PAZAPA-4460 file (N, C-alpha, C; in steps of 0.05 Angstrom, whole numbers, plus 32768, in hexadecimal, padded with zeros to 4 digits):
% residues 326
    n_x    n_y    n_z   ca_x   ca_y   ca_z    c_x    c_y    c_z   seq   type   mol
   88F1   84B1   89B5   88ED   84C4   899F   88F1   84B7   8984     1      M     A
   8905   84A6   8982   890A   8498   8969   88F1   8487   8961     2      K     A
   88E6   847A   8975   88CE   846A   8970   88B7   847B   8966     3      A     A
   88B4   8494   8972   889F   84A6   8969   88A2   84AE   894C     4      L     A
   88BA   84B5   8944   88C0   84BD   8928   88B9   84A6   8915     5      Y     A
   88BF   848D   891E   88B9   8476   890D   889B   8473   8909     6      T     A
   888C   8477   891E   886F   8474   891C   8863   848A   890A     7      V     A
   886D   84A3   890D   8863   84B9   88FD   886A   84B4   88DF     8      L     A
   8881   84AA   88D9   888A   84A4   88BE   8877   848F   88B1     9      F     A
   8871   847A   88C0   885F   8465   88B6   8843   8470   88B0    10      C     A
   8839   8482   88C2   881F   848E   88BE   881E   849F   88A5    11      V     A
   8833   84AF   88A1   8835   84C0   8889   8836   84AF   886F    12      L     A
   8846   8499   8871   8849   8487   885A   882F   847A   8852    13      L     A
   8820   8471   8866   8806   8465   8861   87F3   8479   8856    14      L     A
   87F3   8492   8860   87E1   84A7   8856   87E7   84AD   8839    15      A     A
   8800   84AF   8832   8808   84B4   8816   87FF   849D   8804    16      C     A
   8802   8484   880F   87FA   846D   87FF   87DD   846D   87F9    17      G     A
   87CC   8474   880E   87AF   8475   880A   87A7   8489   87F5    18      D     A
   87B5   84A0   87F6   87AE   84B6   87E3   87B4   84AD   87C6    19      K     A
   87CB   849F   87C3   87D3   8497   87A9   87BF   8483   879D    20      K     A
   87B7   8470   87AD   87A3   845C   87A4   8789   846A   879D    21      V     A
   8781   847D   87AE   8767   848B   87A9   8768   849B   878F    22      E     A
   877F   84A8   878A   8782   84B9   8772   8782   84AA   8759    23      D     A
   878C   8491   8759   8790   8482   8741   877A   846D   873C    24      N     A
   8767   846B   874E   8752   8457   874B   8739   8463   873F    25      T     A
   872F   8458   8729   8717   8461   871C   8702   844C   871F    26      T     A
   86EC   8453   872B   86D6   8440   8730   86C1   8443   871A    27      Y     A
   86BD   842E   870B   86AA   842E   86F4   8693   841B   86FA    28      L     A
   867B   8423   86F1   8664   8411   86F5   8666   83F9   86E2    29      P     A
   8657   83E4   86E9   8657   83CC   86D8   8649   83D2   86BD    30      A     A
   8654   83C7   86A8   8647   83CB   868E   862E   83B9   868C    31      S     A
   861F   83BE   8677   8606   83AF   8673   8601   83AB   8655    32      N     A
   85EC   839D   864F   85E4   8398   8633   85E3   837B   862B    33      G     A
   85D2   8375   8618   85D0   835A   860D   85EA   8354   85FD    34      N     A
   85F1   833B   85FC   8608   8333   85ED   8605   833A   85CF    35      L     A
   861B   8343   85C3   861B   8349   85A6   8608   835F   859E    36      N     A
   8604   8372   85B0   85F4   838A   85AA   8604   83A3   85AE    37      T     A
   8607   83B2   8598   8617   83CB   8599   8604   83E3   859F    38      I     A
   860D   83F4   85B1   8600   840E   85B4   860D   8421   85A1    39      S     A
   85FE   842C   858E   8608   843F   857B   8602   845B   8584    40      I     A
   8616   846A   858C   8611   8485   8596   8616   8498   857F    41      V     A
   8600   84A4   8575   8601   84B6   855E   85E8   84C8   855E    42      A     A
   85EC   84E0   8555   85D5   84F2   8552   85C1   84E6   853E    43      D     A
   85A7   84EC   8541   8593   84E0   8531   8597   84E5   8513    44      N     A
   859F   84FD   850C   85A4   8502   84EF   85BB   84F2   84E4    45      M     A
   85CF   84EE   84F4   85E6   84DD   84EB   85DD   84C0   84E8    46      V     A
   85CE   84B6   84FB   85C4   849A   84FB   85B2   8495   84E3    47      W     A
   85A2   84A9   84DC   858E   84A5   84C7   859A   84AB   84AB    48      E     A
   85B2   84B4   84AA   85BF   84BB   8490   85D2   84A5   8487    49      G     A
   85E6   84AE   8477   85F9   849B   846A   860B   848E   847E    50      E     A
   8612   849C   8494   8623   848F   84A8   8614   8478   84B6    51      V     A
   85FB   847C   84BD   85EB   8467   84C9   85E8   844F   84B6    52      G     A
   85E4   8455   849D   85E2   843F   8489   85FC   842F   8488    53      E     A
   8613   843D   8489   862C   842F   8488   8630   841E   84A2    54      K     A
   8628   8429   84B8   862A   841A   84D2   861A   8400   84D0    55      I     A
   8601   8402   84C6   85F0   83EB   84C4   85FB   83D6   84B0    56      R     A
   8606   83E0   849A   8612   83CE   8486   862A   83BE   8491    57      N     A
   8639   83CB   84A3   8651   83BE   84AE   864A   83AC   84C6    58      I     A
   863D   83B7   84DA   863A   83A9   84F3   8621   8397   84F5    59      F     A
   860E   839B   84E2   85F7   838A   84E1   85F8   8378   84C8    60      A     A
   8610   8376   84BC   8613   8364   84A5   860E   8347   84AE    61      A     A
   8606   8336   849C   8601   831A   84A3   861B   830C   84AD    62      P     A
   8619   82FD   84C2   862F   82EE   84CD   8635   82D6   84BC    63      L     A
   864E   82D1   84B6   8656   82BA   84A5   864E   82A0   84B3    64      N     A
   8646   828C   84A2   8643   8271   84AC   8628   826A   84B8    65      G     A
   8614   827B   84B4   85F9   8275   84BE   85E6   826F   84A7    66      L     A
   85D2   825E   84AC   85C0   8256   8496   85AD   826C   848D    67      P     A
   85A7   827E   849F   8596   8296   8499   85A5   82AF   84A1    68      T     A
   859D   82C5   8496   85AB   82DE   849C   85A5   82E8   84B9    69      E     A
   85BB   82EA   84C9   85B9   82F5   84E3   85D0   8309   84E6    70      E     A
   85CC   8320   84F2   85E1   8335   84F3   85F8   832E   8505    71      P     A
   8610   8339   84FE   8627   8335   8510   8620   8340   852C    72      I     A
   8614   8358   852D   860C   8364   8546   85F0   836F   8543    73      F     A
   85E1   836F   8559   85C9   837F   855B   85D2   839C   8562    74      N     A
   85C1   83AF   855C   85C8   83CB   8562   85B1   83DA   856E    75      M     A
   85B8   83EE   857F   85A4   8401   8588   85B1   841C   8588    76      R     A
   85A3   8430   857D   85AE   844B   857B   85A6   845B   8593    77      Q     A
   85BA   846A   859D   85B6   847C   85B4   85BE   8498   85AB    78      I     A
   85AC   84AC   85AB   85B4   84C7   85A4   85CA   84D1   85B6    79      P     A
   85DC   84E1   85AB   85F4   84EA   85BA   85EC   84F8   85D4    80      T     A
   85D7   8508   85D3   85CF   8519   85EA   85C5   8509   8602    81      Q     A
   85BD   84F0   85FD   85B2   84DF   8614   85C6   84C9   861B    82      V     A
   85DE   84CA   8610   85F2   84B6   8616   85FF   84BD   8630    83      F     A
   85F3   84B4   8646   85FC   84BA   8661   85F0   84A6   8674    84      D     A
   85FB   84A4   868C   85F0   8493   86A0   85EF   8476   8697    85      G     A
   85D7   846A   869B   85D4   844E   8694   85D9   8448   8677    86      F     A
   85D2   845B   8665   85D6   8457   8648   85F3   8454   8641    87      A     A
   8605   8461   8651   8622   8461   864B   862F   8448   8656    88      A     A
   8620   8436   8662   862C   841E   866D   862B   8406   865B    89      R     A
   8623   840A   8642   8622   83F3   862F   863E   83E7   862C    90      S     A
   863F   83CD   8629   8659   83C0   8628   8669   83C5   860E    91      R     A
   865B   83C7   85F8   8668   83CE   85DF   865A   83E6   85D2    92      I     A
   8669   83FB   85CC   865E   8414   85C3   866D   841E   85AA    93      V     A
   865E   8427   8596   866A   8435   857F   8660   8452   8581    94      L     A
   8673   8464   8585   866C   8480   8589   8675   8490   8570    95      K     A
   8662   849E   8564   8668   84AD   854C   8669   84CB   8554    96      I     A
   8680   84D7   854E   8684   84F4   8554   8689   8503   853A    97      E     A
   8676   8515   8534   8678   8525   851C   867B   8542   8523    98      K     A
   8690   854F   8519   8695   856B   8520   86AF   8575   8515    99      G     A
   86BA   8589   8521   86D3   8595   8518   86EB   8585   8524   100      N     A
   86ED   856C   851C   8702   855A   8526   870E   854B   850F   101      I     A
   8727   8542   8513   8734   8532   84FF   8727   8516   84FD   102      E     A
   8728   850A   84E6   871D   84EF   84E2   872E   84DC   84F3   103      A     A
   8721   84CD   8504   872F   84BB   8516   871E   84A4   851F   104      T     A
   872B   848E   8527   871D   8477   8534   872E   846F   854C   105      T     A
   8721   846E   8563   872E   8466   857C   871E   8450   8589   106      K     A
   872C   843D   8595   871E   8428   85A4   8727   842B   85C1   107      I     A
   8714   842F   85D3   8719   8435   85EF   870C   8420   8600   108      V     A
   8719   8417   8615   870E   8404   8627   8708   8411   8642   109      H     A
   86F1   8408   864E   86E9   8411   8668   86E7   8430   8669   110      E     A
   86DA   843C   8656   86D6   8459   8655   86C1   8462   8668   111      A     A
   86AA   8454   8669   8693   845C   867A   868A   8446   868D   112      F     A
   8692   842E   8687   868A   8417   8698   869F   8401   8695   113      A     A
   869B   83EB   86A4   86AE   83D5   86A3   86A1   83BA   86A5   114      K     A
   86A7   83A8   8693   86B8   83AA   867B   86A9   83B9   8665   115      P     A
   86B9   83C5   8653   86AC   83D4   863D   86C1   83DA   8627   116      Q     A
   86B7   83D9   860E   86C8   83E1   85F7   86B8   83F6   85E7   117      T     A
   86C4   840D   85E4   86B8   8423   85D5   86C9   842A   85BD   118      V     A
   86BD   8429   85A5   86CA   8432   858D   86BF   844E   8586   119      A     A
   86D2   8461   8585   86CA   847D   857F   86D4   8483   8562   120      V     A
   86C1   848A   8551   86C7   8490   8535   86BE   84AD   8530   121      V     A
   86D1   84BE   8527   86CA   84DA   8524   86D4   84E5   850A   122      G     A
   86C9   84FC   8502   86D2   850A   84EA   86C2   8523   84E6   123      G     A
   86CB   8534   84D3   86BD   854D   84CE   86A4   8549   84BD   124      K     A
   86A3   8534   84AD   868C   8530   849B   8684   8513   849B   125      S     A
   866C   850E   848F   8663   84F2   848C   8678   84E2   847C   126      D     A
   8683   84EE   8468   8697   84E0   8457   86AF   84D7   8468   127      K     A
   86B9   84E9   8479   86CF   84E2   848A   86C8   84CA   849D   128      D     A
   86B1   84CC   84A9   86A9   84B7   84BC   86A5   849C   84AD   129      I     A
   8698   849D   8496   8694   8484   8487   86AE   8478   847F   130      I     A
   86C2   8488   8477   86DC   847E   8470   86EA   8471   8488   131      A     A
   86E7   847D   84A0   86F2   8471   84B8   86E5   8456   84BF   132      Q     A
   86CB   8455   84BC   86BC   843C   84C1   86C5   8426   84AF   133      L     A
   86C8   842C   8496   86D0   8418   8482   86ED   840F   8487   134      E     A
   86FE   8421   848D   871A   841B   8491   871F   840A   84AB   135      E     A
   870F   8410   84BF   8714   8403   84D9   86FF   83EF   84E2   136      N     A
   86ED   83E7   84D0   86D7   83D5   84D7   86E1   83BA   84E3   137      K     A
   86F6   83AF   84D7   8700   8395   84E1   870A   8398   84FD   138      A     A
   8719   83AD   8502   8724   83B2   851D   870E   83B6   8532   139      K     A
   86FA   83C5   852A   86E4   83CA   853D   86D4   83B1   8543   140      I     A
   86CD   83A2   852E   86BE   8389   8532   86CE   8375   8543   141      I     A
   86E8   8374   853E   86F9   8362   854E   86F9   836A   856C   142      D     A
   86FB   8384   8571   86FC   838E   858D   86E1   8388   859A   143      A     A
   86CB   838D   858D   86B0   8387   8598   86AD   8369   859D   144      F     A
   86B5   8359   858A   86B2   833C   858D   86C2   8332   85A5   145      T     A
   86DA   833B   85A8   86EB   8333   85BF   86DE   833A   85D9   146      K     A
   86D2   8352   85DA   86C4   835A   85F3   86AC   8348   85F9   147      E     A
   869D   8341   85E4   8686   8330   85E9   868D   8313   85EF   148      E     A
   86A2   8309   85E3   86AC   82EE   85EA   86B5   82EE   8607   149      V     A
   86C3   8302   860F   86CC   8304   862B   86B4   8305   863F   150      K     A
   869F   8313   8638   8687   8314   8649   8679   82FA   8649   151      E     A
   8677   82EC   8632   866A   82D2   8631   867A   82BE   8642   152      K     A
   8694   82BF   8640   86A5   82AD   8650   86A2   82B2   866E   153      Q     A
   869E   82CB   8675   8699   82D2   8692   8680   82C5   869B   154      R     A
   866B   82C6   868B   8651   82BA   8692   8654   829B   8694   155      R     A
   8663   8290   8681   8666   8273   8681   8674   8269   869B   156      I     A
   8687   8279   86A5   8696   8271   86BD   8684   826F   86D6   157      K     A
   866C   827A   86D5   865B   8279   86EC   8652   825D   86F3   158      L     A
   8651   824B   86DF   8649   822F   86E4   8657   821D   86D0   159      S     A
   866C   820F   86D8   867C   8200   86C6   8678   81E2   86C8   160      L     A
   867B   81D5   86B1   867B   81B7   86B0   8695   81AC   86BA   161      L     A
   8694   8196   86C9   86AD   8188   86D1   86B6   8177   86B9   162      D     A
   86C9   8181   86AA   86D2   8172   8692   86F0   816B   8695   163      D     A
   86F7   8164   86AE   8713   815F   86B4   871F   8148   86A3   164      T     A
   870F   8133   869F   8719   811C   8690   8720   8124   8673   165      A     A
   870F   8134   8667   8715   813D   864C   872D   8150   864B   166      M     A
   872F   8162   865E   8745   8174   865F   875F   8165   8662   167      E     A
   8760   8152   8674   8778   8142   8678   8781   8133   8660   168      N     A
   876D   8127   8652   8773   8117   863A   877E   8128   8624   169      K     A
   8772   8140   8620   877B   8150   8609   8790   8164   8611   170      L     A
   8796   8167   862B   87AB   8179   8633   87A3   8196   8631   171      G     A
   878A   819C   8639   877F   81B7   8636   8770   81BF   864F   172      I     A
   876A   81D8   8652   8755   81E1   8664   8741   81F0   8654   173      T     A
   8728   81EE   865C   8712   81FB   864D   86FB   8201   8660   174      I     A
   86ED   8216   865D   86D6   821D   866D   86BC   8215   865E   175      N     A
   86AF   8200   8668   8698   81F5   865C   8680   81F9   866E   176      M     A
   866A   8204   8665   8652   8208   8676   8647   81ED   8680   177      P     A
   863C   81EE   8698   8632   81D5   86A4   861A   81CA   8696   178      S     A
   860D   81DA   8684   85F6   81D1   8675   85FE   81BC   8660   179      A     A
   8618   81B9   865A   8622   81A6   8647   8628   818B   8655   180      Y     A
   862A   8176   8645   8632   815C   8650   8644   814E   863B   181      R     A
   8656   813E   8645   8668   812F   8633   8659   8115   862B   182      I     A
   8652   8113   8612   8642   80FC   8608   8654   80E6   85FF   183      S     A
   866C   80EC   85F6   867E   80D7   85EC   869A   80DE   85F2   184      K     A
   86A9   80CB   85FD   86C6   80CE   8601   86D3   80B5   85F5   185      A     A
   86E0   80B9   85DE   86EB   80A3   85CE   8708   80A9   85C7   186      D     A
   871A   809C   85D6   8737   80A2   85D2   873B   80C0   85D7   187      D     A
   8744   80CE   85C2   8749   80EB   85C4   8732   80FB   85B7   188      N     A
   871B   80F0   85B4   8704   80FE   85A9   86EE   8101   85BE   189      F     A
   86E4   811A   85C1   86CF   811F   85D4   86B8   812E   85C6   190      F     A
   86A0   8124   85CC   8688   8130   85C1   8677   813A   85D7   191      W     A
   8672   8155   85D7   8664   8162   85ED   864A   816F   85E3   192      V     A
   8635   816C   85F2   861A   8174   85E8   860B   8185   85FD   193      R     A
   85F9   8196   85F2   85E7   81A5   8602   85CC   81A5   85F4   194      K     A
   85B7   819C   8602   859C   819B   85F7   858E   81B6   85FA   195      N     A
   8584   81C0   85E3   8573   81D8   85E4   8556   81D1   85E7   196      L     A
   854F   81B9   85DD   8534   81AD   85E0   8538   818F   85DB   197      S     A
   8522   8181   85D7   8524   8164   85D2   8533   815E   85B8   198      N     A
   8532   8170   85A5   853F   816B   858B   8555   817F   8584   199      T     A
   8554   8196   858F   8568   81AB   8588   8580   81A9   859B   200      K     A
   8598   81AB   858F   85B1   81A8   859F   85C7   81BB   8596   201      T     A
   85DA   81BF   85A9   85F3   81CB   85A4   8608   81B7   85AB   202      M     A
   861C   81B3   859A   862F   819E   859E   864C   81A7   8598   203      E     A
   865F   8199   85A5   867B   819F   85A2   868A   8185   859E   204      L     A
   86A0   8187   858E   86B2   8171   858B   86CE   817B   8591   205      M     A
   86DE   816B   85A0   86F9   8172   85A6   870B   815A   859F   206      F     A
   8720   815E   8590   8733   8148   8589   874D   8155   857F   207      Y     A
   8760   8144   8579   877A   814D   856F   8781   813E   8556   208      E     A
   8791   814C   8545   879B   813F   852C   87B8   8147   8529   209      V     A
   87C8   8136   851B   87E4   813D   8516   87E6   8156   8504   210      P     A
   87FD   8163   8506   8801   817B   84F6   87FD   8177   84D9   211      F     A
   8806   8160   84CF   8804   815B   84B2   87E8   8158   84A8   212      E     A
   87D4   8156   84BA   87B8   8154   84B1   87AF   816D   84A2   213      T     A
   87B9   8184   84AA   87B1   819D   849E   87C9   81AB   8491   214      I     A
   87C7   81AE   8478   87DD   81BB   8469   87D9   81DA   846A   215      S     A
   87EF   81E8   8466   87ED   8205   8465   87ED   820F   8449   216      I     A
   87D9   821F   8442   87D7   8229   8427   87BA   8228   841D   217      G     A
   87B7   8226   8403   879D   8227   83F7   878B   820F   83FF   218      D     A
   8798   81F9   8407   8788   81E1   840D   8782   81DE   842B   219      S     A
   8788   81F3   843B   8783   81F1   8458   8766   81EC   845E   220      T     A
   8754   81FC   8452   8738   81F8   8458   872E   81DD   844E   221      I     A
   8738   81D4   8438   8731   81BA   842D   8738   81A4   8441   222      V     A
   8750   81A6   844C   875A   8192   845F   8749   8192   8479   223      D     A
   8741   81AA   8482   8731   81AC   849A   8715   81A0   8496   224      I     A
   8709   81A6   847F   86EF   819A   8479   86F1   817C   8476   225      V     A
   8705   8172   8469   8709   8155   8466   870C   8148   8482   226      K     A
   871C   8154   8492   8721   814A   84AE   8707   8149   84BD   227      M     A
   86F7   815F   84BB   86DE   8160   84CA   86CB   814A   84C1   228      R     A
   86C9   8147   84A7   86B7   8133   849C   86BE   8117   84A5   229      D     A
   86D8   8111   84A5   86E1   80F7   84AE   86DB   80F2   84CB   230      E     A
   86DE   8106   84DC   86D8   8103   84F9   86BA   80FF   84FD   231      I     A
   86AA   8110   84F1   868D   810E   84F6   8682   80F4   84EC   232      T     A
   868D   80EA   84D6   8683   80D1   84CA   868B   80B9   84DC   233      K     A
   86A3   80BA   84E7   86AD   80A3   84F6   86A5   80A4   8514   234      S     A
   86A3   80BC   851F   86A0   80BF   853C   8683   80C3   8545   235      K     A
   8672   80D0   8534   8656   80D4   853C   8643   80CD   8525   236      I     A
   8645   80B5   851B   8633   80AD   8505   8617   80A8   850F   237      P     A
   8603   80AC   84FD   85E8   80A6   8503   85E1   8089   84FB   238      G     A
   85C7   8083   84FC   85BE   8068   84F4   85BC   8066   84D6   239      E     A
   85BE   804D   84CC   85BA   8047   84AF   85CC   8058   849D   240      D     A
   85E5   805B   84A6   85F8   8069   8494   85F5   8087   8494   241      G     A
   85E5   8092   84A5   85E1   80B0   84A6   85FA   80BC   84B4   242      I     A
   8604   80D1   84AA   861B   80DE   84B6   861C   80FC   84AF   243      Y     A
   862B   810B   84C0   862D   8128   84BC   8644   812E   84A8   244      M     A
   8640   8143   8498   8655   814C   8486   8652   816A   8481   245      A     A
   8668   8176   8479   8667   8193   8472   8657   8197   8459   246      V     A
   8645   81AA   8459   8634   81AF   8442   8644   81BB   842B   247      E     A
   8645   81AC   8414   8654   81B4   83FD   8649   81CD   83F0   248      D     A
   862E   81D0   83F1   8621   81E7   83E3   8626   8201   83F1   249      A     A
   8630   8200   840A   8634   8219   8419   8652   821A   8420   250      Y     A
   8661   8229   8410   867E   8229   8413   8686   8234   842E   251      A     A
   8695   8225   843E   869D   822F   8458   86B2   8246   8456   252      P     A
   86B3   8256   846A   86C6   826C   846B   86DC   8266   847F   253      S     A
   86F4   826F   847A   870B   826A   848C   8718   8284   8493   254      M     A
   8720   8287   84AC   872E   829E   84B6   8745   8295   84C8   255      F     A
   8759   82A6   84CA   876F   82A1   84DD   8769   82B0   84F7   256      K     A
   876E   82A4   850D   8769   82B0   8527   877E   82A8   853B   257      T     A
   877A   82AF   8554   878D   82A8   856A   877C   829D   8581   258      I     A
   8784   8286   858B   8778   827B   85A3   878E   8272   85B6   259      I     A
   878D   827A   85CF   87A2   8274   85E2   87BE   827D   85D8   260      D     A
   87BF   8294   85CB   87D7   829F   85BF   87E4   828D   85AB   261      N     A
   87D4   827C   859E   87DE   826A   858A   87CE   826E   8570   262      K     A
   87DB   826C   8559   87CD   826F   853F   87B8   8259   853D   263      P     A
   87A2   8261   8531   878C   824E   852C   877D   8255   8513   264      A     A
   8771   8240   8507   875F   8244   84F0   8742   8242   84FB   265      Y     A
   8731   8254   84F1   8715   8254   84F7   8705   8250   84DE   266      E     A
   86F5   823B   84DE   86E4   8235   84C6   86C7   8235   84CE   267      V     A
   86B7   8244   84BF   869A   8246   84C4   868B   823C   84AB   268      R     A
   8677   822C   84AF   8667   8222   8499   864E   8214   84A2   269      G     A
   8643   8204   848F   862B   81F5   8495   8630   81D7   8494   270      M     A
   8623   81C8   84A5   8624   81AB   84A4   8608   81A0   849C   271      W     A
   8608   8188   8491   85EF   817A   848B   85F2   815D   8494   272      I     A
   85DC   814F   8496   85DC   8132   849B   85D7   8124   8481   273      M     A
   85EA   8115   8479   85E7   8105   8460   85D3   80EF   8465   274      K     A
   85BE   80EF   8456   85A9   80DB   8459   8593   80E2   846B   275      G     A
   8593   80FB   8475   857E   8104   8487   857B   8122   8485   276      F     A
   8563   812D   848B   855F   814A   8489   8566   8158   84A3   277      T     A
   857F   815E   84A6   8589   816D   84BD   85A0   817F   84B3   278      M     A
   85A3   8197   84BE   85B8   81A9   84B6   85BC   81BF   84CB   279      A     A
   85D1   81CD   84C9   85D6   81E3   84DC   85F2   81EF   84D8   280      G     A
   85F9   8203   84E7   8613   8210   84E5   8628   8202   84F6   281      P     A
   8641   8205   84EF   8657   81FB   84FF   866E   820F   8500   282      F     A
   867F   820D   8514   8697   821D   8516   86AE   820B   8520   283      I     A
   86C4   820A   8510   86DA   81F8   8516   86F3   8208   851B   284      T     A
   8702   8202   8530   871C   820E   8535   8731   81F9   8535   285      Y     A
   8747   81FE   8526   875E   81ED   8526   8775   81FD   8533   286      A     A
   877C   81F6   854C   878F   8206   855C   87AB   81F9   855A   287      I     A
   87BE   8209   8551   87D9   81FF   854E   87E6   81FA   8569   288      E     A
   87F0   81E2   856D   87FD   81DA   8586   8818   81CE   857F   289      D     A
   882C   81DF   857A   8846   81D5   8571   8854   81C3   8585   290      K     A
   8851   81CA   859F   885F   81BB   85B4   8857   819E   85B3   291      I     A
   883D   8198   85AE   8833   817D   85AD   8830   8172   8591   292      N     A
   883A   8181   857D   883B   8178   8561   881F   8170   8558   293      N     A
   880B   8182   855C   87F0   817C   8555   87E0   8195   8550   294      R     A
   87C9   8191   8544   87B3   81A5   8544   879E   819C   8558   295      Y     A
   8797   81AD   856B   8780   81A7   857C   8767   81B1   856D   296      L     A
   8754   81A0   8569   873B   81A7   855B   8724   81AB   856E   297      I     A
   8718   81C2   856C   8700   81C7   857C   86EA   81D0   8569   298      A     A
   86D4   81C1   8569   86BF   81C5   8555   86A4   81C7   8563   299      D     A
   8695   81DB   855C   867A   81DE   8567   8665   81E0   8551   300      G     A
   864E   81D4   8555   8638   81D6   8541   861D   81D6   854F   301      Y     A
   8609   81DF   8540   85EF   81E3   854B   85DA   81D6   8539   302      V     A
   85C7   81C9   8546   85AE   81C0   8538   8597   81CC   8546   303      Y     A
   858C   81E1   853A   8575   81F0   8546   8563   81FB   8530   304      A     A
   8555   81EA   8522   8544   81F4   850D   852F   8207   8517   305      P     A
   8529   821C   8508   8516   8230   850E   8520   8245   8522   306      S     A
   8538   8241   852E   8542   8254   8541   8559   8263   8535   307      L     A
   855D   827D   853E   8575   828B   8536   858D   827F   8544   308      E     A
   85A3   827F   8535   85BA   826E   853F   85D3   827E   8545   309      K     A
   85D3   8299   8540   85EB   82A8   8545   85F5   82A6   8562   310      R     A
   85E3   82A9   8575   85EC   82A9   8591   85F4   828D   859A   311      D     A
   85EA   8278   858E   85F2   825D   8594   860F   8258   858A   312      Y     A
   8614   8261   8572   862F   825E   8567   8643   826F   8577   313      I     A
   863A   8287   857F   864A   8298   8590   8651   828B   85AA   314      F     A
   863F   827D   85B6   8645   826F   85CF   865A   8259   85CB   315      E     A
   8657   824A   85B5   866B   8236   85AF   8687   8242   85AA   316      L     A
   8687   8258   859C   86A0   8267   8597   86AD   8270   85B1   317      E     A
   869D   827A   85C3   86A8   8284   85DD   86B3   826D   85ED   318      S     A
   86A6   8256   85ED   86B0   823F   85FB   86CB   8237   85F0   319      I     A
   86CC   8234   85D5   86E5   822B   85C8   86FC   823F   85CE   320      I     A
   86F6   8259   85CE   870B   826D   85D2   8714   826F   85EE   321      K     A
   8708   825F   8600   8712   825E   861C   8728   8249   861F   322      S     A
   872E   823A   8609   8742   8225   860B   875E   822F   8610   323      I     A
   876C   8222   8622   8788   8226   8625   8795   820A   8624   324      T     A
   87AB   8209   8615   87BA   81EF   8612   87CF   81ED   8627   325      I     A
   87CF   81D7   8637   87E2   81D4   864D   87FE   81CD   8643   326      N     A
***
């Protein structure tokens, strides 16, 4: 009898456990969409009015550090009444809600699909919604960018380069697509390349510098540009004295960011070849590594004349942001 009670108790316990799992599990379809494309959910009148104009001014503004104007994001508008089913599975969504509601901005994850980031901006009037967009634009752009970097990194992981030697030398791990190759390994400097065609390329440089190389304050960006120019001139020079340098006529921009939970500087600008007609955009990260008393430098640049370059720079950014310091 005691054994029978034990069996019955176990059966009841398992049944309760199954119910609990079933009640708390939400099954979501996979999200979809091209990288860096926002689905704007808004009524046609809202999209065609002042709110739509503000959305375009914010999210389709030119991205910093490119030689020609390319938008931060591409956009496609979806009328509210048809935002359902497949249309609701977009990976990044900006949903505009106008009605008898308080002005608000919310960022929600995995609302209709997975992975997904939805920014919901609402208000009683166009003025309220525009104010919310202006106040929260940086937060929304950051949330969308993080979602897209995460998706790009997921795709990169499908086929990775064996870069064990570089990782061991620099004390890092990084996810590098197998389409790249290590062209130069010189002490603690690594030059990694991917051919887009016979002449067009995407390239990365990885190296380390002592903390004192980059000062904190007004001269930070000056120090980073000087450091980059010294590296490109000494490590990847061309023939007959030709070398790469940061373009003086195009002032680079600097931002503070976080990589591997560590403070980092992000610099975007243009490079040129001194003595030859070549140019393109670059993105440099200086990642603070206090334990090893250094900055880890990860730099990506593109040479692709006549081609749009936003998505190439975005790929380099996504690779660099996969770095973890051991």
